[in-house]
Structure formats: structure tokens, C-alpha cells
C-alpha positions, 0 to 999 in steps of 0.5 A: 432814664436815657444814657449819655456818653461823650469823648473829647481828646486825641483818640478815636471817639467812636469805639469809646462812645459805642462801648460806653453806650453798651455799658449804659444801655440798662438805662434805656434801649428804645433807640440809640445814636451817635455824632462824631466830628472829624475836623471838617464836619459832624457826622450823625448816625441814629436808629431805632433799636439797640446799640448793636443796631446803631453799631451796625448802621454806623460801620456800614455808613462808615461813620466811625472817625473823629476825636470828638463824639457824643452818644445816646441810648434812649428811653422814650419820653417825648415822641415815639421810639424811631430814627428821627426821635433818636438822639443826638439832635442837631440845631437848624444850622447843623452846627450844634449837637446835643444829647439829653437825659430828662424832660423839658416840661415847658418845651411846647411854648418855647417851640411855638416861639422858635417857630415864629422866628423861622425854626423848623423841627423834624422830631417830636422831642423836647430836646430838639427844641432845647438845642435850637433854643441854645442856637437862637440865644447864641446867635441873637445875643452873640455869646459863646456856647457856654453862655448861650447854654447857661441863658437857655437853661434858665429859661427851661423847666424840667430836668436834664443832663445835657452835652452840647457840642459846637463844630466851630469849637472842636476843642470843647463840650459844655455839659449841665445837670439838674435832676439827672446824673452826670459824670466827667471823667478826667484823663491825661489830655482827654475827657469823658462824659457819661451818665455814670462812671462805667463807660470810662472806668478803663481809661481813668478813675478820676471823675467830677460829679456835677451837682444840680444847677451846675454846668461845666465847660470841658476844654482840651488843654484846660482844667474843667471849669464848673459854674452855677447855672442860675448866678454864673458863680464859679465853683471849685471842681472836685476830682474824686477817685472812683471806687469801681473796677472793670470786673464789676461791670462785666458778666464774668462768664455769666449769660446775663448780668441778672444771673451774675448779680443773683449769685453775687448776693452772698458777697454783696451782703457781706460787703454791706455789713462788713465793718458795721456788724461786729459780732465778736464785740457785740456791737453794730458800728454805723456812723450815720446813725450814731451821729444822729441817734437823738434824731431817731430815738426822739422821732414821733414816726419814721416815714420810708419813701421809695419806689419799685423794689426799694419800696418792697425793701421799705415794707420789710423794714416797716416790720423790723422797725415796728417789731424791734424799735417800737417806733411807728413806721409808714411806707410811702410810694415816693411818686404819691407822697409828693403829691398828696400834701402829706403831714410832715413835721420836724419830729419825723425821720424820713428814710429814702431808699434808692439803688441808683441814688437818682430816682426822681420821685424819691428826690422830690419826696426828700426835698419836700420833707426837708422843706417841712423840717424833717430829718432825712436819712438816705439808703442807696448804692451809688457813691456821690449820687443825688440822693446821697448828696441831698440827704442829711446823713445816710449809708451806702449798701456797697452792693456794687454795680447793678446792671440788670434792670430788674433789681436783685442784690439791691433788694437784699443789701437794702434789707440788710442795711435797714436790719442793721439800723433797726437793731442798732436803734433797738439796742440804743433804746433798750428795746432788745435783750442782750441775748436776742441782740447777739442772736441777731448778730450771729444770724446775720453774719451767717446769712451769706453762707445760707444764701449760697446754700439756697443758690445751690437749688438753682437746677431744681428751680430751673426744672419748676420754671420749665413746668410753668413757663407758659402759664398766663398768670401767677399768684404770690402769697406770704405773711408777715415779713414775707408778704413784701417778698411775695410782692417782690417775687410777683414784680420780678416775674412781671418785669422780665418774663411779661407774665401777669403776677400779683402778690398778696398777704396770704390771708387776703386771698379769701377776699377776692383772689381765690376766685382766680384759683383753678388747676391752671393757676400756679401759686407760689406760697412762702411758708417758712417755719418762723412766723404764721406757719399754721395760718399759711398751711391753712391757706395752702389747703384752701388753694388745694381744695380748688385744684390750684398748683402750689410751689412752696418756699419752705424751711429745710426739713418741712414735711407738712407743706411738702405733702401738699405742695406740687413742688417745694424749694427749701431755705435754711432756718433763720430768725423770722426777721431775716427770712426775707434775705433767703426766701427772695433768692428762689423767687429771683431764680424762678423769674430768671429761668422763666424769662430765659425759657420764654426768650425774653431779654432778661437784662433789658426788659421791654419799656423799662429802664434801670434808673427812673430819673424822670416822672 
């Protein structure tokens, strides 16, 4: 989950690498480091803390010159976050420098062998072991850096995206990938290396995305050479044009990326259904579904695999698929699915959901499903990501870059896309009337405007946040389609404000959580008119009788809940299956404002990273 950046060209590398690290800091911010080569020596600077700390240290030590550079921002796996464990790491001779995103699982046994041969280690990291293994092979076998990297990677077990530099070859960087993302930006007489394209989008819109078990030699004055790591076969380097612009990865006047992304949701939802939702024609157009329609219609069941917020979107999808399509659905944590010997057959359809398309557990679940003959359909946001490539078919959400660690527009665009799929299948299967189908299309088309309307409650939500910002616990309750929204609301609050919060189905409150209710406990209840309204009202009465504080998410014009709740936030009326697209918005705003008021780092909450690319 670390971020790596590299530059090779004629410009000064320092400002390019530092700015790139700032853009990748959502991937990890425990420590940061940079190594620059100025034609004479490799200058290393690294520190515990954020990229701003690195920048201050590098400039105070005058480590800012050189036309080749590697940088790293770390989410700690092996070794605590400190200066020594920060990347880049140098080999014992100081000739090789490496940056690494991933985990080398068998580093312990390799380290023992290298220690027997006289190597010493200064950090607790697996990465320092890898760079010394590469150096040992290079010297012992008398081979070039690229060959040494290939031999070393055939000896390691784990996941990696690496970039390695040898100061005796100042025109070359060797990169390789397995399980962690890696992009090579191709400019005019210069190259960029990064975990994603955001660090180099202002310099070039041409990129090569390595596949798993591929490596590349990036050399000035030459085309990029891509090879298979296992068998050394040459692979054609496919240069693709990026569909990304600089404005998408800047804050554009917002205080935080999270707030920007919350407010981008009307546009993001519209982009998700654009070209697919054709209300005037009365159809949903989705090539990934149409080309594989029989796989879905003949499926014994649909298995949804995901993690975190994507798992919550999968829970919403379970309701809508079973309601409209009448196909059994199971929603699995990808991390558990891969380890419990699940029963998977060729009659199953597996839908894998991931914003980044790089989630390690979800990728592993996909591979397991494919081994057992299941058809895999990917739902992700990042074009060209690993999940997009590993799936048999799929669809992109087109949400645009999501930089804030806490997902917001990923959740609503995933629900939008999954709802389109369910409606498409329901129509194809004859499970929905023409009238109901057209009502759904019209309502879905209206959702962006209704989200805009919910966003107008921002000041009201901010005031509610000021009332409850110092409480130690929150409870979130919902029923039906809005039970997953309760889970997601609780997750958002935990992630960025560090307040303990739990989400429950409202009826389950009596099976334990009601013991927590007192006059200090705020309870957020999603109580829209559609669904099990009367039942939820009864739950609210139970809470009030025990002096609990109620924050109600209600349909516009609601009077009954408003008469009981301490505060209400209104959302427009819509079809029950689409209510999560509206009810989640005030919960996002609530978590955001509480976190800001508690002086928390909203975009970079402690211990978290945006893309979980290691187990």
C-alpha cells in the first residue's frame, strides 16, 4: 500500500519526485524517502512522517539535485515507521537503490543466507533483504542489473512493485510487478515510474501498465523493454493514452479531497450511468452484461466478493439483485472467502468490487473463483487495473480519481452500476414490469439532482456535528436497503474521526446493543418512508424511552420521526432500492465535519491507506 515514484531524464528529478509523492501519499504516510543521483554519487534522504517532513529535511540537507531519482511514501508492513525502515534502501555496497510496494514473504530465510555470506542489515524491512539479494546475484553471477533482478524475483515469494537503480548505470532503472500496481510514463526523452499515473499526468498522457510477473528496463534513448520474469520472454510494450487530467487530482478550492469527492457525487453518478441509462429509449445498454447475458441468467447464484466500503456496496446489491432478479446472492469478505475453502462451481457468477482494482484479497478471490470455473465480472474504477485485467468481463464506475482515503463517491457509483446491472438482468429475465422498469430508469436519472439537494443540508449537518463531536460512541441503525448504509456510516466515522461506532440492523438493537443506550449515546437512524418505516419508528421509540439521542435521516416532509428525534436530516423521496444513494450523503458529511472539528487528518487518517495491496 506504499507509493513509489521514479524519474529518469534531463530535468531535475527532485521536484518531480516530491510532487509525485504528495499525490501518492494517500497510499501510505508512515514515512517517506528519496534518493537522487547527480552523476557522481547517490544522495539519500529519508524520514519518519509525511512527505512534508521529507521535503524539509531534504532541502535543509541540500539533497535536491540530480536527473535520476526514486521516491517512496510508506505504509509500514515489516518494521515500525522510523527513519531507518523508510525507503529507499541501499545495498551493502551503496551501488544499488530500491523502492518497493508489497511484501516479500520469505525474506527471513533469504536474510539468513545473505548474513552467512557477510551481508549486514540496518533495517527490519524485507526490502533491504531484496536489494542485497539482487546485488549478491549481480556480483556472483557477473550479470547486468536487469538479469540480476529477474533471477532474484524468481527466488522470492510475495507481492511487489519495485524500481531499482544502479549508480554504475546512470541511464537506467529496472522495474517489476507482481500483485502491486506499477505504471511507466513515457515522455519525450524522459520516463516516469509510479504506483499510478497521478504523479506524471502533467508531463505525459502516455503510459505503460505492467502485467503481473513482468519487468521492464527503462533506459534513456531507448524504447522500454518488457520481459516475463519467469521465462525471460520478450513482451510487446503497449503504450496507452491516459483518460485523466490534472484538475481531477487537485482540490480545486476544497479544504480536503474527501469534501471535494462528496460534492462530486452528482457528477460521478451521472458519469457512471452516462451512455448506459437510456431513459428515452427505455433500455439499459451495458456491453459487459449483454455479451455474457446467458452466464448471468443461467447462474445458480451470484457471489459478491469485496472489502470495506465495496463490501457494503455489495450488500446493497444483494438486496436489489434478489428483489428484482430473483437470483440467490451471497456477499463475502474477500479476505475470508479465499481462506475458507468455499464451494464454487462453473454455474456461479462472481462479482468482484474494488475502487482501485488492486485490492490484494479481492484479486486472490478472483483467482480462486477462476480456478474453480466460475465466471468473474469485475466492478472497479481504475481503468487498466489488475482486477479489470483479471476478470472475464466487467464495467467501470467512471467515478474519476478518489484521493481521500475514506471512500465516498466510490460507494455511490458502485451502487449505481450494480443497480443498472440488476435492472438489466431483471428486464432480460422478465422479472420486472415495463411500468416498474421505466419508473426505475426515471428515478435513477433524477438521482444526481436529488443528491445535489441533500448536499444543501451541509450547514445543518455541520451544526449537528458540533453537538456530538466529543462523544466517545455512536450507533447507526437501518433496515432493508439501508442496513448496509448504517454499516457504511459507522465505518466512515471510525475511519476519519477515531470515534467508536457500530452499525446494526435496527431490529437487532434489542439483541444486545440496546444495553449501550443512555443519554450520552447518539443513535443515527435511517428512517425513510420507503421500506419498513413503521418498524423503524418503533425502534426509535424504544431508544427514546431509554433517553438515547436520535439523529434521524428521514424523507422530506416527515413529521412522525421529526417529533421524536433530537435532529433530523431530510432527503428527497425515491424508490426504496435507490434510497442508499441519498441516505449515505448526510452520513458522509457528518463524519467529515466531526473529524475536522476534532482536528483529525481527514484525507490521511492514521494507520490507513487508500489501496490495500498487501494482505
